[in-house]
C-alpha positions as CSV (number, residue, x, y, z in Angstrom):
1,X,-53.5,6.8,20.1
2,X,-49.9,5.7,20.1
3,X,-47.5,6.5,17.3
4,X,-46.4,3.8,15.0
5,X,-42.8,3.2,14.2
6,X,-41.7,4.4,10.8
7,X,-40.7,1.7,8.3
8,X,-37.6,2.4,6.2
9,X,-36.2,0.5,3.3
10,X,-32.7,-0.9,3.5
11,X,-30.7,0.1,0.6
12,X,-29.3,-2.7,-1.5
13,X,-25.5,-3.2,-1.1
14,X,-23.2,-2.3,-4.0
15,X,-21.8,-5.8,-4.2
16,X,-22.5,-7.6,-7.6
17,X,-25.3,-10.0,-7.5
18,X,-23.2,-12.8,-9.0
19,X,-21.4,-13.2,-5.6
20,X,-24.6,-14.2,-4.0
21,X,-25.5,-17.9,-4.0
22,X,-29.1,-18.6,-4.4
23,X,-30.9,-21.9,-4.4
24,X,-29.3,-25.3,-3.8
25,X,-26.8,-25.2,-6.7
26,X,-23.1,-24.7,-6.1
27,X,-21.2,-22.1,-8.1
28,X,-18.8,-23.5,-10.7
29,X,-15.2,-22.4,-9.9
30,X,-13.1,-24.9,-11.9
31,X,-12.9,-26.2,-15.4
32,X,-13.9,-29.9,-14.8
33,X,-17.4,-30.8,-13.4
34,X,-18.1,-34.1,-11.8
35,X,-21.6,-35.2,-12.5
36,X,-23.5,-38.1,-11.1
37,X,-26.7,-39.0,-12.9
38,X,-26.6,-35.7,-14.7
39,X,-26.3,-33.7,-11.5
40,X,-23.2,-31.6,-10.9
41,X,-21.6,-32.7,-7.6
42,X,-18.2,-31.0,-7.6
43,X,-15.6,-29.2,-9.7
44,X,-11.9,-29.7,-10.1
45,X,-8.9,-28.0,-11.7
46,X,-7.6,-31.1,-13.4
47,X,-9.2,-33.9,-15.4
48,X,-7.2,-36.6,-13.6
49,X,-8.4,-35.5,-10.1
50,X,-12.0,-35.5,-11.3
51,X,-11.6,-38.9,-12.9
52,X,-10.1,-40.3,-9.8
53,X,-12.9,-39.2,-7.6
54,X,-15.4,-40.3,-10.3
55,X,-13.9,-43.8,-10.4
56,X,-14.3,-44.1,-6.6
57,X,-18.0,-43.2,-6.8
58,X,-18.5,-45.6,-9.7
59,X,-16.9,-48.5,-7.8
60,X,-19.0,-47.8,-4.8
61,X,-22.3,-47.3,-6.7
62,X,-21.9,-49.1,-10.1
63,X,-25.6,-48.4,-11.2
64,X,-25.1,-44.6,-11.3
65,X,-23.8,-42.8,-14.4
66,X,-20.7,-40.8,-13.5
67,X,-19.2,-38.3,-16.0
68,X,-16.6,-35.5,-16.2
69,X,-17.6,-32.4,-18.1
70,X,-15.0,-30.0,-19.5
71,X,-16.5,-26.5,-19.5
72,X,-13.8,-25.1,-21.8
73,X,-13.9,-27.7,-24.5
74,X,-17.6,-28.6,-23.9
75,X,-16.8,-32.3,-23.8
76,X,-18.4,-35.0,-21.6
77,X,-16.3,-38.1,-20.6
78,X,-18.3,-41.0,-19.1
79,X,-16.5,-42.8,-16.3
80,X,-16.8,-46.6,-16.9
81,X,-16.9,-49.3,-14.2
82,X,-14.0,-51.3,-15.3
83,X,-13.2,-54.3,-13.1
84,X,-9.6,-54.6,-11.9
């Protein structure tokens, strides 16, 4: 009879688990989250940048709800589809 190879466990790395991204969600790095129909799409450091991108999305797709969420102040601002 032939010898079987010995199985050994690989030790877990000492890196913190928070650095490992699991699932489909993106980690939130910045204060302002851009949400489309309630789903977070991106994060930005300034409200103005998030609002500018949100307006572009809203103009291209007026049916969807676009909002910017401030993670520090816990405030949601809905981006309107104003006509110029």
